[in-house]
MISE-312223 format. One line per field, with one value per residue: x, y, z of N, C-alpha, C in turn; residue in one letter; chain. Coordinates in Angstrom, 3 decimals. Example, Ala and Ser with C-alpha at 12.3 -4.5 7.8 and 13.67 -1.06 7.14 Angstrom:
! residues 2
nx	[13.190, 12.850] $
ny	[-5.690, -2.250] $
nz	[7.800, 7.080] $
cax	[12.300, 13.670] $
cay	[-4.500, -1.060] $
caz	[7.800, 7.140] $
cx	[13.200, 12.900] $
cy	[-3.300, 0.030] $
cz	[7.800, 7.870] $
aa	[A, S] $
ch	[A, A] $
//
This chain:
! residues 46
nx	[-8.153, -11.058, -10.982, -9.259, -9.044, -7.477, -5.263, -3.874, -2.798, -1.424, -2.938, -2.674, -1.574, -4.654, -5.702, -4.825, -5.453, -6.604, -4.704, -2.595, -4.008, -4.341, -2.104, -1.241, -2.597, -1.454, 0.997, -0.004, -1.129, 1.313, 2.645, 1.137, 0.960, 3.475, 5.575, 9.281, 10.820, 12.818, 11.912, 9.712, 9.887, 11.463, 9.721, 8.094, 7.633, 5.707] $
ny	[-6.094, -5.579, -6.485, -8.136, -10.246, -12.578, -12.268, -12.397, -10.936, -8.356, -5.134, -2.590, -0.459, -0.046, 0.511, 3.053, 4.952, 4.022, 2.072, 4.286, 5.290, 2.912, 2.227, 4.688, 4.475, 1.686, 3.230, 4.559, 2.685, 1.721, 3.335, 4.204, 2.054, 2.057, 1.440, 0.834, 3.925, 3.645, 1.451, 1.841, 3.786, 2.181, 1.135, 3.371, 4.144, 3.821] $
nz	[-3.982, -5.520, -8.625, -9.241, -6.773, -6.449, -6.594, -9.037, -11.232, -12.019, -11.179, -11.030, -12.706, -13.668, -11.349, -10.081, -8.346, -6.505, -5.189, -4.526, -2.420, -0.638, -0.173, 1.394, 3.692, 4.284, 5.249, 7.089, 9.307, 9.756, 10.974, 13.264, 14.737, 15.765, 14.423, 13.508, 12.340, 10.266, 9.122, 7.803, 5.963, 4.171, 2.848, 1.966, -0.613, -3.414] $
cax	[-8.602, -12.123, -10.764, -8.264, -9.194, -6.705, -3.775, -3.312, -2.470, -0.705, -3.751, -2.209, -1.983, -5.745, -6.144, -3.568, -5.643, -6.992, -3.295, -2.413, -4.998, -4.504, -0.770, -1.330, -3.615, -0.375, 1.718, -0.471, -1.159, 2.436, 3.101, 0.276, 1.230, 4.805, 6.647, 10.396, 10.753, 13.428, 11.339, 8.223, 10.884, 12.027, 8.060, 7.299, 7.522, 4.737] $
cay	[-5.286, -6.820, -6.697, -9.123, -11.105, -13.790, -11.512, -13.468, -10.074, -6.918, -4.566, -1.469, 1.005, 0.369, 1.216, 3.468, 5.607, 3.112, 1.872, 4.975, 5.080, 1.986, 2.792, 5.763, 3.789, 1.365, 3.790, 5.383, 1.924, 1.202, 4.524, 4.183, 0.926, 2.150, 0.655, 1.936, 5.088, 3.482, 0.648, 2.934, 4.376, 1.518, 0.768, 4.766, 4.755, 3.421] $
caz	[-4.972, -6.167, -9.981, -8.573, -5.555, -6.091, -6.950, -10.065, -12.376, -11.715, -11.727, -10.522, -13.722, -13.522, -9.731, -9.459, -7.302, -5.366, -5.074, -3.529, -1.105, 0.249, 0.385, 2.237, 4.524, 5.010, 5.949, 8.694, 9.768, 10.570, 12.134, 14.661, 15.551, 16.348, 13.394, 13.274, 11.092, 9.108, 8.349, 7.153, 4.635, 3.280, 1.885, 1.756, -2.095, -4.410] $
cx	[-9.932, -11.519, -9.912, -7.987, -8.100, -5.490, -3.073, -2.706, -2.198, -2.062, -3.785, -1.968, -3.240, -6.205, -5.483, -4.406, -6.376, -5.750, -2.756, -2.947, -4.721, -3.101, -0.372, -1.732, -2.273, 0.160, 1.446, -0.444, 0.124, 3.067, 2.335, 0.468, 2.788, 6.026, 7.925, 10.587, 11.532, 12.780, 10.456, 9.197, 11.093, 10.774, 7.487, 7.185, 6.792, 5.414] $
cy	[-6.589, -7.301, -7.911, -9.944, -11.949, -13.338, -12.295, -12.081, -9.003, -5.823, -3.089, -0.645, 1.127, 0.658, 2.008, 4.610, 4.743, 2.162, 2.768, 5.226, 4.105, 1.917, 3.570, 4.980, 2.807, 1.989, 4.541, 4.057, 1.407, 2.342, 4.294, 2.751, 0.893, 1.790, 1.520, 2.895, 4.652, 2.195, 1.198, 3.225, 3.415, 0.886, 2.099, 4.919, 3.402, 2.635] $
cz	[-5.603, -7.667, -9.966, -7.508, -5.155, -6.454, -7.832, -11.306, -11.826, -12.071, -11.194, -11.107, -13.765, -12.591, -9.518, -7.989, -6.041, -4.362, -3.794, -2.260, -0.122, 0.812, 1.546, 4.205, 5.594, 5.940, 7.308, 9.393, 10.789, 11.617, 13.327, 15.340, 15.977, 15.498, 13.353, 12.016, 9.914, 8.375, 7.413, 5.989, 3.902, 2.348, 1.596, 0.175, -2.793, -5.309] $
aa	[M, R, A, D, P, Q, Q, K, R, N, V, F, S, K, N, R, T, A, A, E, R, M, H, R, A, L, L, R, F, L, S, D, V, G, T, D, E, A, K, I, A, S, V, S, E, L] $
ch	[A, A, A, A, A, A, A, A, A, A, A, A, A, A, A, A, A, A, A, A, A, A, A, A, A, A, A, A, A, A, A, A, A, A, A, A, A, A, A, A, A, A, A, A, A, A] $
//
């Protein structure tokens, strides 16, 4: 995220909408590349 490019702070609470969008994109990517559903399920909660 631009607010913390070096990932030194937890900016999730101030950027929840962006985090949710990024998480959905990650889950979609994992599915698109054929990742096992059990592995996707293990990271499906935000």
